[in-house]
CHARMM internal coordinates of N, CA and C (Angstrom, degrees):
IC EDIT
DIST 1 N 1 CA 1.4420
DIST 1 CA 1 C 1.5330
ANGL 1 N 1 CA 1 C 110.47
DIST 1 C 2 N 1.3148
ANGL 1 CA 1 C 2 N 118.13
DIHE 1 N 1 CA 1 C 2 N -48.11
DIST 2 N 2 CA 1.4560
ANGL 1 C 2 N 2 CA 120.85
DIHE 1 CA 1 C 2 N 2 CA 179.43
DIST 2 CA 2 C 1.5183
ANGL 2 N 2 CA 2 C 109.02
DIHE 1 C 2 N 2 CA 2 C -93.92
DIST 2 C 3 N 1.3096
ANGL 2 CA 2 C 3 N 115.26
DIHE 2 N 2 CA 2 C 3 N 137.60
DIST 3 N 3 CA 1.4565
ANGL 2 C 3 N 3 CA 118.85
DIHE 2 CA 2 C 3 N 3 CA 179.16
DIST 3 CA 3 C 1.5241
ANGL 3 N 3 CA 3 C 109.90
DIHE 2 C 3 N 3 CA 3 C -83.07
DIST 3 C 4 N 1.3089
ANGL 3 CA 3 C 4 N 114.53
DIHE 3 N 3 CA 3 C 4 N 163.64
DIST 4 N 4 CA 1.4566
ANGL 3 C 4 N 4 CA 120.45
DIHE 3 CA 3 C 4 N 4 CA -179.99
DIST 4 CA 4 C 1.5243
ANGL 4 N 4 CA 4 C 110.13
DIHE 3 C 4 N 4 CA 4 C -68.83
DIST 4 C 5 N 1.3267
ANGL 4 CA 4 C 5 N 116.84
DIHE 4 N 4 CA 4 C 5 N 138.07
DIST 5 N 5 CA 1.4688
ANGL 4 C 5 N 5 CA 122.26
DIHE 4 CA 4 C 5 N 5 CA 175.32
DIST 5 CA 5 C 1.5180
ANGL 5 N 5 CA 5 C 108.16
DIHE 4 C 5 N 5 CA 5 C -81.18
DIST 5 C 6 N 1.3137
ANGL 5 CA 5 C 6 N 114.99
DIHE 5 N 5 CA 5 C 6 N 133.79
DIST 6 N 6 CA 1.4515
ANGL 5 C 6 N 6 CA 120.57
DIHE 5 CA 5 C 6 N 6 CA 175.39
DIST 6 CA 6 C 1.5222
ANGL 6 N 6 CA 6 C 108.52
DIHE 5 C 6 N 6 CA 6 C -102.92
DIST 6 C 7 N 1.3302
ANGL 6 CA 6 C 7 N 118.18
DIHE 6 N 6 CA 6 C 7 N 138.22
DIST 7 N 7 CA 1.4571
ANGL 6 C 7 N 7 CA 119.44
DIHE 6 CA 6 C 7 N 7 CA 177.50
DIST 7 CA 7 C 1.5299
ANGL 7 N 7 CA 7 C 110.14
DIHE 6 C 7 N 7 CA 7 C -57.74
DIST 7 C 8 N 1.3077
ANGL 7 CA 7 C 8 N 115.67
DIHE 7 N 7 CA 7 C 8 N 138.26
DIST 8 N 8 CA 1.4564
ANGL 7 C 8 N 8 CA 121.32
DIHE 7 CA 7 C 8 N 8 CA -179.04
DIST 8 CA 8 C 1.5273
ANGL 8 N 8 CA 8 C 108.52
DIHE 7 C 8 N 8 CA 8 C -108.44
DIST 8 C 9 N 1.3204
ANGL 8 CA 8 C 9 N 116.67
DIHE 8 N 8 CA 8 C 9 N 128.96
DIST 9 N 9 CA 1.4651
ANGL 8 C 9 N 9 CA 118.35
DIHE 8 CA 8 C 9 N 9 CA 179.09
DIST 9 CA 9 C 1.5239
ANGL 9 N 9 CA 9 C 110.03
DIHE 8 C 9 N 9 CA 9 C -66.41
DIST 9 C 10 N 1.3122
ANGL 9 CA 9 C 10 N 117.56
DIHE 9 N 9 CA 9 C 10 N 157.15
DIST 10 N 10 CA 1.4614
ANGL 9 C 10 N 10 CA 119.85
DIHE 9 CA 9 C 10 N 10 CA 179.17
DIST 10 CA 10 C 1.5298
ANGL 10 N 10 CA 10 C 110.34
DIHE 9 C 10 N 10 CA 10 C -58.55
DIST 10 C 11 N 1.3271
ANGL 10 CA 10 C 11 N 115.51
DIHE 10 N 10 CA 10 C 11 N 144.86
DIST 11 N 11 CA 1.4584
ANGL 10 C 11 N 11 CA 119.28
DIHE 10 CA 10 C 11 N 11 CA -178.06
DIST 11 CA 11 C 1.5136
ANGL 11 N 11 CA 11 C 112.45
DIHE 10 C 11 N 11 CA 11 C -76.07
DIST 11 C 12 N 1.3135
ANGL 11 CA 11 C 12 N 117.23
DIHE 11 N 11 CA 11 C 12 N -22.67
DIST 12 N 12 CA 1.4608
ANGL 11 C 12 N 12 CA 121.30
DIHE 11 CA 11 C 12 N 12 CA 179.45
DIST 12 CA 12 C 1.5275
ANGL 12 N 12 CA 12 C 108.22
DIHE 11 C 12 N 12 CA 12 C -109.75
DIST 12 C 13 N 1.3394
ANGL 12 CA 12 C 13 N 117.70
DIHE 12 N 12 CA 12 C 13 N 109.84
DIST 13 N 13 CA 1.4710
ANGL 12 C 13 N 13 CA 119.68
DIHE 12 CA 12 C 13 N 13 CA -176.32
DIST 13 CA 13 C 1.5332
ANGL 13 N 13 CA 13 C 114.04
DIHE 12 C 13 N 13 CA 13 C -65.98
DIST 13 C 14 N 1.3340
ANGL 13 CA 13 C 14 N 118.08
DIHE 13 N 13 CA 13 C 14 N -15.28
DIST 14 N 14 CA 1.4620
ANGL 13 C 14 N 14 CA 119.41
DIHE 13 CA 13 C 14 N 14 CA 179.98
DIST 14 CA 14 C 1.5218
ANGL 14 N 14 CA 14 C 111.55
DIHE 13 C 14 N 14 CA 14 C -78.17
DIST 14 C 15 N 1.3496
ANGL 14 CA 14 C 15 N 116.77
DIHE 14 N 14 CA 14 C 15 N -17.61
DIST 15 N 15 CA 1.4635
ANGL 14 C 15 N 15 CA 120.24
DIHE 14 CA 14 C 15 N 15 CA 177.67
DIST 15 CA 15 C 1.5225
ANGL 15 N 15 CA 15 C 107.41
DIHE 14 C 15 N 15 CA 15 C -89.95
DIST 15 C 16 N 1.3303
ANGL 15 CA 15 C 16 N 118.01
DIHE 15 N 15 CA 15 C 16 N 124.94
DIST 16 N 16 CA 1.4691
ANGL 15 C 16 N 16 CA 119.07
DIHE 15 CA 15 C 16 N 16 CA -179.26
DIST 16 CA 16 C 1.5317
ANGL 16 N 16 CA 16 C 110.87
DIHE 15 C 16 N 16 CA 16 C -63.27
DIST 16 C 17 N 1.3178
ANGL 16 CA 16 C 17 N 115.41
DIHE 16 N 16 CA 16 C 17 N 144.58
DIST 17 N 17 CA 1.4567
ANGL 16 C 17 N 17 CA 121.40
DIHE 16 CA 16 C 17 N 17 CA 179.37
DIST 17 CA 17 C 1.5294
ANGL 17 N 17 CA 17 C 109.44
DIHE 16 C 17 N 17 CA 17 C -66.83
DIST 17 C 18 N 1.3098
ANGL 17 CA 17 C 18 N 115.71
DIHE 17 N 17 CA 17 C 18 N 125.45
DIST 18 N 18 CA 1.4570
ANGL 17 C 18 N 18 CA 120.67
DIHE 17 CA 17 C 18 N 18 CA 179.59
DIST 18 CA 18 C 1.5224
ANGL 18 N 18 CA 18 C 108.55
DIHE 17 C 18 N 18 CA 18 C -80.23
DIST 18 C 19 N 1.2985
ANGL 18 CA 18 C 19 N 116.92
DIHE 18 N 18 CA 18 C 19 N 130.08
DIST 19 N 19 CA 1.4584
ANGL 18 C 19 N 19 CA 120.11
DIHE 18 CA 18 C 19 N 19 CA -176.80
DIST 19 CA 19 C 1.5203
ANGL 19 N 19 CA 19 C 112.88
DIHE 18 C 19 N 19 CA 19 C -90.47
DIST 19 C 20 N 1.3236
ANGL 19 CA 19 C 20 N 118.13
DIHE 19 N 19 CA 19 C 20 N 2.15
DIST 20 N 20 CA 1.4595
ANGL 19 C 20 N 20 CA 120.80
DIHE 19 CA 19 C 20 N 20 CA 178.32
DIST 20 CA 20 C 1.5334
ANGL 20 N 20 CA 20 C 108.72
DIHE 19 C 20 N 20 CA 20 C -67.36
DIST 20 C 21 N 1.3353
ANGL 20 CA 20 C 21 N 118.31
DIHE 20 N 20 CA 20 C 21 N 119.11
DIST 21 N 21 CA 1.4627
ANGL 20 C 21 N 21 CA 121.00
DIHE 20 CA 20 C 21 N 21 CA -177.81
DIST 21 CA 21 C 1.5334
ANGL 21 N 21 CA 21 C 113.15
DIHE 20 C 21 N 21 CA 21 C -59.37
DIST 21 C 22 N 1.3168
ANGL 21 CA 21 C 22 N 117.21
DIHE 21 N 21 CA 21 C 22 N -34.95
DIST 22 N 22 CA 1.4658
ANGL 21 C 22 N 22 CA 119.36
DIHE 21 CA 21 C 22 N 22 CA 179.96
DIST 22 CA 22 C 1.5304
ANGL 22 N 22 CA 22 C 110.79
DIHE 21 C 22 N 22 CA 22 C -64.93
DIST 22 C 23 N 1.3223
ANGL 22 CA 22 C 23 N 117.28
DIHE 22 N 22 CA 22 C 23 N -41.92
DIST 23 N 23 CA 1.4658
ANGL 22 C 23 N 23 CA 120.69
DIHE 22 CA 22 C 23 N 23 CA 178.90
DIST 23 CA 23 C 1.5304
ANGL 23 N 23 CA 23 C 110.14
DIHE 22 C 23 N 23 CA 23 C -66.99
DIST 23 C 24 N 1.3199
ANGL 23 CA 23 C 24 N 116.74
DIHE 23 N 23 CA 23 C 24 N -41.97
DIST 24 N 24 CA 1.4655
ANGL 23 C 24 N 24 CA 120.04
DIHE 23 CA 23 C 24 N 24 CA 176.54
DIST 24 CA 24 C 1.5266
ANGL 24 N 24 CA 24 C 110.46
DIHE 23 C 24 N 24 CA 24 C -59.98
DIST 24 C 25 N 1.3289
ANGL 24 CA 24 C 25 N 116.42
DIHE 24 N 24 CA 24 C 25 N -45.05
DIST 25 N 25 CA 1.4600
ANGL 24 C 25 N 25 CA 120.63
DIHE 24 CA 24 C 25 N 25 CA 179.12
DIST 25 CA 25 C 1.5240
ANGL 25 N 25 CA 25 C 110.70
DIHE 24 C 25 N 25 CA 25 C -63.07
DIST 25 C 26 N 1.3163
ANGL 25 CA 25 C 26 N 117.54
DIHE 25 N 25 CA 25 C 26 N -43.42
DIST 26 N 26 CA 1.4662
ANGL 25 C 26 N 26 CA 121.40
DIHE 25 CA 25 C 26 N 26 CA -179.96
DIST 26 CA 26 C 1.5203
ANGL 26 N 26 CA 26 C 111.11
DIHE 25 C 26 N 26 CA 26 C -61.28
DIST 26 C 27 N 1.3175
ANGL 26 CA 26 C 27 N 116.57
DIHE 26 N 26 CA 26 C 27 N -43.95
DIST 27 N 27 CA 1.4724
ANGL 26 C 27 N 27 CA 120.33
DIHE 26 CA 26 C 27 N 27 CA 178.27
DIST 27 CA 27 C 1.5190
ANGL 27 N 27 CA 27 C 110.87
DIHE 26 C 27 N 27 CA 27 C -63.14
DIST 27 C 28 N 1.3231
ANGL 27 CA 27 C 28 N 115.18
DIHE 27 N 27 CA 27 C 28 N -44.88
DIST 28 N 28 CA 1.4675
ANGL 27 C 28 N 28 CA 119.23
DIHE 27 CA 27 C 28 N 28 CA 179.88
DIST 28 CA 28 C 1.5214
ANGL 28 N 28 CA 28 C 111.15
DIHE 27 C 28 N 28 CA 28 C -62.10
DIST 28 C 29 N 1.3113
ANGL 28 CA 28 C 29 N 116.29
DIHE 28 N 28 CA 28 C 29 N -44.58
DIST 29 N 29 CA 1.4619
ANGL 28 C 29 N 29 CA 120.21
DIHE 28 CA 28 C 29 N 29 CA 179.56
DIST 29 CA 29 C 1.5232
ANGL 29 N 29 CA 29 C 110.81
DIHE 28 C 29 N 29 CA 29 C -64.04
DIST 29 C 30 N 1.3185
ANGL 29 CA 29 C 30 N 117.08
DIHE 29 N 29 CA 29 C 30 N -41.77
DIST 30 N 30 CA 1.4609
ANGL 29 C 30 N 30 CA 121.29
DIHE 29 CA 29 C 30 N 30 CA 177.88
DIST 30 CA 30 C 1.5312
ANGL 30 N 30 CA 30 C 110.43
DIHE 29 C 30 N 30 CA 30 C -59.85
DIST 30 C 31 N 1.3306
ANGL 30 CA 30 C 31 N 116.46
DIHE 30 N 30 CA 30 C 31 N -49.19
DIST 31 N 31 CA 1.4661
ANGL 30 C 31 N 31 CA 120.11
DIHE 30 CA 30 C 31 N 31 CA -179.19
DIST 31 CA 31 C 1.5201
ANGL 31 N 31 CA 31 C 111.71
DIHE 30 C 31 N 31 CA 31 C -63.83
DIST 31 C 32 N 1.3194
ANGL 31 CA 31 C 32 N 116.38
DIHE 31 N 31 CA 31 C 32 N -39.25
DIST 32 N 32 CA 1.4571
ANGL 31 C 32 N 32 CA 120.79
DIHE 31 CA 31 C 32 N 32 CA 179.12
DIST 32 CA 32 C 1.5297
ANGL 32 N 32 CA 32 C 111.08
DIHE 31 C 32 N 32 CA 32 C -63.80
DIST 32 C 33 N 1.3265
ANGL 32 CA 32 C 33 N 117.06
DIHE 32 N 32 CA 32 C 33 N -47.71
DIST 33 N 33 CA 1.4670
ANGL 32 C 33 N 33 CA 119.83
DIHE 32 CA 32 C 33 N 33 CA -179.74
DIST 33 CA 33 C 1.5276
ANGL 33 N 33 CA 33 C 110.91
DIHE 32 C 33 N 33 CA 33 C -68.05
DIST 33 C 34 N 1.3169
ANGL 33 CA 33 C 34 N 117.72
DIHE 33 N 33 CA 33 C 34 N -33.30
DIST 34 N 34 CA 1.4596
ANGL 33 C 34 N 34 CA 120.26
DIHE 33 CA 33 C 34 N 34 CA 175.64
DIST 34 CA 34 C 1.5283
ANGL 34 N 34 CA 34 C 110.61
DIHE 33 C 34 N 34 CA 34 C -63.25
DIST 34 C 35 N 1.3329
ANGL 34 CA 34 C 35 N 117.07
DIHE 34 N 34 CA 34 C 35 N -42.80
DIST 35 N 35 CA 1.4713
ANGL 34 C 35 N 35 CA 119.96
DIHE 34 CA 34 C 35 N 35 CA 177.19
DIST 35 CA 35 C 1.5190
ANGL 35 N 35 CA 35 C 110.90
DIHE 34 C 35 N 35 CA 35 C -63.29
DIST 35 C 36 N 1.3449
ANGL 35 CA 35 C 36 N 117.43
DIHE 35 N 35 CA 35 C 36 N -42.39
DIST 36 N 36 CA 1.4695
ANGL 35 C 36 N 36 CA 119.99
DIHE 35 CA 35 C 36 N 36 CA 177.76
DIST 36 CA 36 C 1.5268
ANGL 36 N 36 CA 36 C 111.30
DIHE 35 C 36 N 36 CA 36 C -61.50
DIST 36 C 37 N 1.3143
ANGL 36 CA 36 C 37 N 116.87
DIHE 36 N 36 CA 36 C 37 N -45.05
DIST 37 N 37 CA 1.4606
ANGL 36 C 37 N 37 CA 121.25
DIHE 36 CA 36 C 37 N 37 CA -179.21
DIST 37 CA 37 C 1.5239
ANGL 37 N 37 CA 37 C 110.51
DIHE 36 C 37 N 37 CA 37 C -64.10
DIST 37 C 38 N 1.3346
ANGL 37 CA 37 C 38 N 116.12
DIHE 37 N 37 CA 37 C 38 N -43.81
DIST 38 N 38 CA 1.4641
ANGL 37 C 38 N 38 CA 120.18
DIHE 37 CA 37 C 38 N 38 CA 179.89
DIST 38 CA 38 C 1.5239
ANGL 38 N 38 CA 38 C 110.69
DIHE 37 C 38 N 38 CA 38 C -61.08
DIST 38 C 39 N 1.3094
ANGL 38 CA 38 C 39 N 116.81
DIHE 38 N 38 CA 38 C 39 N -44.56
DIST 39 N 39 CA 1.4685
ANGL 38 C 39 N 39 CA 120.57
DIHE 38 CA 38 C 39 N 39 CA 178.91
DIST 39 CA 39 C 1.5255
ANGL 39 N 39 CA 39 C 110.62
DIHE 38 C 39 N 39 CA 39 C -64.81
DIST 39 C 40 N 1.3119
ANGL 39 CA 39 C 40 N 117.31
DIHE 39 N 39 CA 39 C 40 N -40.07
DIST 40 N 40 CA 1.4664
ANGL 39 C 40 N 40 CA 121.27
DIHE 39 CA 39 C 40 N 40 CA 177.53
DIST 40 CA 40 C 1.5223
ANGL 40 N 40 CA 40 C 110.66
DIHE 39 C 40 N 40 CA 40 C -61.19
DIST 40 C 41 N 1.3285
ANGL 40 CA 40 C 41 N 117.70
DIHE 40 N 40 CA 40 C 41 N -44.35
DIST 41 N 41 CA 1.4756
ANGL 40 C 41 N 41 CA 121.53
DIHE 40 CA 40 C 41 N 41 CA 178.46
DIST 41 CA 41 C 1.5260
ANGL 41 N 41 CA 41 C 110.33
DIHE 40 C 41 N 41 CA 41 C -63.93
DIST 41 C 42 N 1.3235
ANGL 41 CA 41 C 42 N 116.79
DIHE 41 N 41 CA 41 C 42 N -41.37
DIST 42 N 42 CA 1.4683
ANGL 41 C 42 N 42 CA 120.51
DIHE 41 CA 41 C 42 N 42 CA -179.95
DIST 42 CA 42 C 1.5212
ANGL 42 N 42 CA 42 C 110.39
DIHE 41 C 42 N 42 CA 42 C -61.30
DIST 42 C 43 N 1.3301
ANGL 42 CA 42 C 43 N 116.34
DIHE 42 N 42 CA 42 C 43 N -44.52
DIST 43 N 43 CA 1.4627
ANGL 42 C 43 N 43 CA 120.18
DIHE 42 CA 42 C 43 N 43 CA 179.71
DIST 43 CA 43 C 1.5326
ANGL 43 N 43 CA 43 C 111.48
DIHE 42 C 43 N 43 CA 43 C -65.98
DIST 43 C 44 N 1.3336
ANGL 43 CA 43 C 44 N 117.08
DIHE 43 N 43 CA 43 C 44 N -40.73
DIST 44 N 44 CA 1.4621
ANGL 43 C 44 N 44 CA 120.61
DIHE 43 CA 43 C 44 N 44 CA 179.29
DIST 44 CA 44 C 1.5302
ANGL 44 N 44 CA 44 C 110.77
DIHE 43 C 44 N 44 CA 44 C -64.15
DIST 44 C 45 N 1.3274
ANGL 44 CA 44 C 45 N 116.96
DIHE 44 N 44 CA 44 C 45 N -41.54
DIST 45 N 45 CA 1.4618
ANGL 44 C 45 N 45 CA 120.27
DIHE 44 CA 44 C 45 N 45 CA 178.98
DIST 45 CA 45 C 1.5231
ANGL 45 N 45 CA 45 C 111.21
DIHE 44 C 45 N 45 CA 45 C -67.59
DIST 45 C 46 N 1.3178
ANGL 45 CA 45 C 46 N 116.87
DIHE 45 N 45 CA 45 C 46 N -38.78
DIST 46 N 46 CA 1.4652
ANGL 45 C 46 N 46 CA 120.60
DIHE 45 CA 45 C 46 N 46 CA 176.89
DIST 46 CA 46 C 1.5293
ANGL 46 N 46 CA 46 C 110.29
DIHE 45 C 46 N 46 CA 46 C -63.67
DIST 46 C 47 N 1.3188
ANGL 46 CA 46 C 47 N 117.16
DIHE 46 N 46 CA 46 C 47 N -43.64
DIST 47 N 47 CA 1.4580
ANGL 46 C 47 N 47 CA 121.07
DIHE 46 CA 46 C 47 N 47 CA 178.83
DIST 47 CA 47 C 1.5294
ANGL 47 N 47 CA 47 C 110.92
DIHE 46 C 47 N 47 CA 47 C -61.66
DIST 47 C 48 N 1.3167
ANGL 47 CA 47 C 48 N 117.20
DIHE 47 N 47 CA 47 C 48 N -42.44
DIST 48 N 48 CA 1.4658
ANGL 47 C 48 N 48 CA 121.23
DIHE 47 CA 47 C 48 N 48 CA 178.87
DIST 48 CA 48 C 1.5242
ANGL 48 N 48 CA 48 C 110.61
DIHE 47 C 48 N 48 CA 48 C -65.29
DIST 48 C 49 N 1.3302
ANGL 48 CA 48 C 49 N 117.34
DIHE 48 N 48 CA 48 C 49 N -39.08
DIST 49 N 49 CA 1.4608
ANGL 48 C 49 N 49 CA 120.61
DIHE 48 CA 48 C 49 N 49 CA 179.16
DIST 49 CA 49 C 1.5235
ANGL 49 N 49 CA 49 C 110.89
DIHE 48 C 49 N 49 CA 49 C -64.85
DIST 49 C 50 N 1.3281
ANGL 49 CA 49 C 50 N 116.53
DIHE 49 N 49 CA 49 C 50 N -43.43
DIST 50 N 50 CA 1.4671
ANGL 49 C 50 N 50 CA 120.82
DIHE 49 CA 49 C 50 N 50 CA 178.97
DIST 50 CA 50 C 1.5313
ANGL 50 N 50 CA 50 C 110.01
DIHE 49 C 50 N 50 CA 50 C -62.77
DIST 50 C 51 N 1.3174
ANGL 50 CA 50 C 51 N 116.76
DIHE 50 N 50 CA 50 C 51 N -41.86
DIST 51 N 51 CA 1.4571
ANGL 50 C 51 N 51 CA 121.04
DIHE 50 CA 50 C 51 N 51 CA 179.37
DIST 51 CA 51 C 1.5311
ANGL 51 N 51 CA 51 C 111.09
DIHE 50 C 51 N 51 CA 51 C -62.78
DIST 51 C 52 N 1.3329
ANGL 51 CA 51 C 52 N 116.61
DIHE 51 N 51 CA 51 C 52 N -43.97
DIST 52 N 52 CA 1.4625
ANGL 51 C 52 N 52 CA 121.26
DIHE 51 CA 51 C 52 N 52 CA 178.53
DIST 52 CA 52 C 1.5222
ANGL 52 N 52 CA 52 C 111.07
DIHE 51 C 52 N 52 CA 52 C -64.52
DIST 52 C 53 N 1.3304
ANGL 52 CA 52 C 53 N 116.54
DIHE 52 N 52 CA 52 C 53 N -43.95
DIST 53 N 53 CA 1.4671
ANGL 52 C 53 N 53 CA 120.50
DIHE 52 CA 52 C 53 N 53 CA 178.92
DIST 53 CA 53 C 1.5245
ANGL 53 N 53 CA 53 C 111.12
DIHE 52 C 53 N 53 CA 53 C -60.77
DIST 53 C 54 N 1.3281
ANGL 53 CA 53 C 54 N 116.65
DIHE 53 N 53 CA 53 C 54 N -42.37
DIST 54 N 54 CA 1.4661
ANGL 53 C 54 N 54 CA 121.02
DIHE 53 CA 53 C 54 N 54 CA 179.68
DIST 54 CA 54 C 1.5246
ANGL 54 N 54 CA 54 C 110.47
DIHE 53 C 54 N 54 CA 54 C -64.44
DIST 54 C 55 N 1.3298
ANGL 54 CA 54 C 55 N 116.54
DIHE 54 N 54 CA 54 C 55 N -43.10
DIST 55 N 55 CA 1.4629
ANGL 54 C 55 N 55 CA 120.69
DIHE 54 CA 54 C 55 N 55 CA 179.91
DIST 55 CA 55 C 1.5271
ANGL 55 N 55 CA 55 C 110.49
DIHE 54 C 55 N 55 CA 55 C -62.27
DIST 55 C 56 N 1.3315
ANGL 55 CA 55 C 56 N 117.31
DIHE 55 N 55 CA 55 C 56 N -43.81
DIST 56 N 56 CA 1.4601
ANGL 55 C 56 N 56 CA 121.03
DIHE 55 CA 55 C 56 N 56 CA 179.11
DIST 56 CA 56 C 1.5234
ANGL 56 N 56 CA 56 C 111.17
DIHE 55 C 56 N 56 CA 56 C -64.21
DIST 56 C 57 N 1.3189
ANGL 56 CA 56 C 57 N 117.22
DIHE 56 N 56 CA 56 C 57 N -40.86
DIST 57 N 57 CA 1.4617
ANGL 56 C 57 N 57 CA 120.81
DIHE 56 CA 56 C 57 N 57 CA 178.74
DIST 57 CA 57 C 1.5280
ANGL 57 N 57 CA 57 C 110.28
DIHE 56 C 57 N 57 CA 57 C -64.39
DIST 57 C 58 N 1.3250
ANGL 57 CA 57 C 58 N 117.83
DIHE 57 N 57 CA 57 C 58 N -41.96
DIST 58 N 58 CA 1.4658
ANGL 57 C 58 N 58 CA 121.58
DIHE 57 CA 57 C 58 N 58 CA 178.28
DIST 58 CA 58 C 1.5225
ANGL 58 N 58 CA 58 C 111.01
DIHE 57 C 58 N 58 CA 58 C -63.04
DIST 58 C 59 N 1.3436
ANGL 58 CA 58 C 59 N 116.76
DIHE 58 N 58 CA 58 C 59 N -41.78
DIST 59 N 59 CA 1.4646
ANGL 58 C 59 N 59 CA 120.47
DIHE 58 CA 58 C 59 N 59 CA 179.09
DIST 59 CA 59 C 1.5247
ANGL 59 N 59 CA 59 C 110.94
DIHE 58 C 59 N 59 CA 59 C -64.45
DIST 59 C 60 N 1.3176
ANGL 59 CA 59 C 60 N 117.95
DIHE 59 N 59 CA 59 C 60 N -40.42
DIST 60 N 60 CA 1.4635
ANGL 59 C 60 N 60 CA 120.95
DIHE 59 CA 59 C 60 N 60 CA 178.34
DIST 60 CA 60 C 1.5246
ANGL 60 N 60 CA 60 C 110.58
DIHE 59 C 60 N 60 CA 60 C -65.25
DIST 60 C 61 N 1.3245
ANGL 60 CA 60 C 61 N 116.45
DIHE 60 N 60 CA 60 C 61 N -40.70
DIST 61 N 61 CA 1.4595
ANGL 60 C 61 N 61 CA 121.28
DIHE 60 CA 60 C 61 N 61 CA 179.48
DIST 61 CA 61 C 1.5295
ANGL 61 N 61 CA 61 C 109.86
DIHE 60 C 61 N 61 CA 61 C -63.28
DIST 61 C 62 N 1.3395
ANGL 61 CA 61 C 62 N 117.01
DIHE 61 N 61 CA 61 C 62 N -43.86
DIST 62 N 62 CA 1.4544
ANGL 61 C 62 N 62 CA 120.72
DIHE 61 CA 61 C 62 N 62 CA 178.84
DIST 62 CA 62 C 1.5258
ANGL 62 N 62 CA 62 C 110.87
DIHE 61 C 62 N 62 CA 62 C -65.16
DIST 62 C 63 N 1.3242
ANGL 62 CA 62 C 63 N 116.99
DIHE 62 N 62 CA 62 C 63 N -39.41
DIST 63 N 63 CA 1.4683
ANGL 62 C 63 N 63 CA 121.30
DIHE 62 CA 62 C 63 N 63 CA 179.31
DIST 63 CA 63 C 1.5250
ANGL 63 N 63 CA 63 C 110.34
DIHE 62 C 63 N 63 CA 63 C -62.44
DIST 63 C 64 N 1.3414
ANGL 63 CA 63 C 64 N 116.92
DIHE 63 N 63 CA 63 C 64 N -45.96
DIST 64 N 64 CA 1.4684
ANGL 63 C 64 N 64 CA 120.69
DIHE 63 CA 63 C 64 N 64 CA 178.22
DIST 64 CA 64 C 1.5188
ANGL 64 N 64 CA 64 C 111.21
DIHE 63 C 64 N 64 CA 64 C -63.21
DIST 64 C 65 N 1.3372
ANGL 64 CA 64 C 65 N 116.45
DIHE 64 N 64 CA 64 C 65 N -41.73
DIST 65 N 65 CA 1.4571
ANGL 64 C 65 N 65 CA 120.18
DIHE 64 CA 64 C 65 N 65 CA -178.58
DIST 65 CA 65 C 1.5298
ANGL 65 N 65 CA 65 C 110.62
DIHE 64 C 65 N 65 CA 65 C -65.55
DIST 65 C 66 N 1.3091
ANGL 65 CA 65 C 66 N 118.06
DIHE 65 N 65 CA 65 C 66 N -36.97
DIST 66 N 66 CA 1.4654
ANGL 65 C 66 N 66 CA 120.10
DIHE 65 CA 65 C 66 N 66 CA -179.25
DIST 66 CA 66 C 1.5301
ANGL 66 N 66 CA 66 C 110.67
DIHE 65 C 66 N 66 CA 66 C -68.71
DIST 66 C 67 N 1.3290
ANGL 66 CA 66 C 67 N 118.68
DIHE 66 N 66 CA 66 C 67 N -31.81
DIST 67 N 67 CA 1.4713
ANGL 66 C 67 N 67 CA 121.17
DIHE 66 CA 66 C 67 N 67 CA 177.20
DIST 67 CA 67 C 1.5253
ANGL 67 N 67 CA 67 C 112.20
DIHE 66 C 67 N 67 CA 67 C -74.81
DIST 67 C 68 N 1.3187
ANGL 67 CA 67 C 68 N 117.30
DIHE 67 N 67 CA 67 C 68 N -28.04
DIST 68 N 68 CA 1.4507
ANGL 67 C 68 N 68 CA 120.58
DIHE 67 CA 67 C 68 N 68 CA 179.67
DIST 68 CA 68 C 1.5346
ANGL 68 N 68 CA 68 C 111.44
DIHE 67 C 68 N 68 CA 68 C -72.53
DIST 68 C 69 N 1.3179
ANGL 68 CA 68 C 69 N 117.36
DIHE 68 N 68 CA 68 C 69 N -29.71
DIST 69 N 69 CA 1.4578
ANGL 68 C 69 N 69 CA 121.29
DIHE 68 CA 68 C 69 N 69 CA -174.72
DIST 69 CA 69 C 1.5288
ANGL 69 N 69 CA 69 C 112.70
DIHE 68 C 69 N 69 CA 69 C -93.57
DIST 69 C 70 N 1.3105
ANGL 69 CA 69 C 70 N 119.09
DIHE 69 N 69 CA 69 C 70 N 1.90
DIST 70 N 70 CA 1.4680
ANGL 69 C 70 N 70 CA 120.78
DIHE 69 CA 69 C 70 N 70 CA 178.41
DIST 70 CA 70 C 1.5283
ANGL 70 N 70 CA 70 C 110.05
DIHE 69 C 70 N 70 CA 70 C -78.33
DIST 70 C 71 N 1.3098
ANGL 70 CA 70 C 71 N 116.52
DIHE 70 N 70 CA 70 C 71 N 140.28
DIST 71 N 71 CA 1.4900
ANGL 70 C 71 N 71 CA 119.44
DIHE 70 CA 70 C 71 N 71 CA -179.52
DIST 71 CA 71 C 1.5075
ANGL 71 N 71 CA 71 C 112.86
DIHE 70 C 71 N 71 CA 71 C -73.92
END
COOR INIT
IC SEED 1 N 1 CA 1 C
IC BUILD
């Protein structure tokens, strides 16, 4: 279910790469969970947008239908 974490190089090239495996693992885990969270937020926002768009389309359809049936 979870993919393998790949070590991520330091984001600032002026800071020397720390060779401590625990720090490397912590950075990798942080970056991995940040990517998961970001993707989760993106999907949630997309789902909310689709829901809102559908609701607006349904309301417009009902509004048009109510004007067509007026005498």
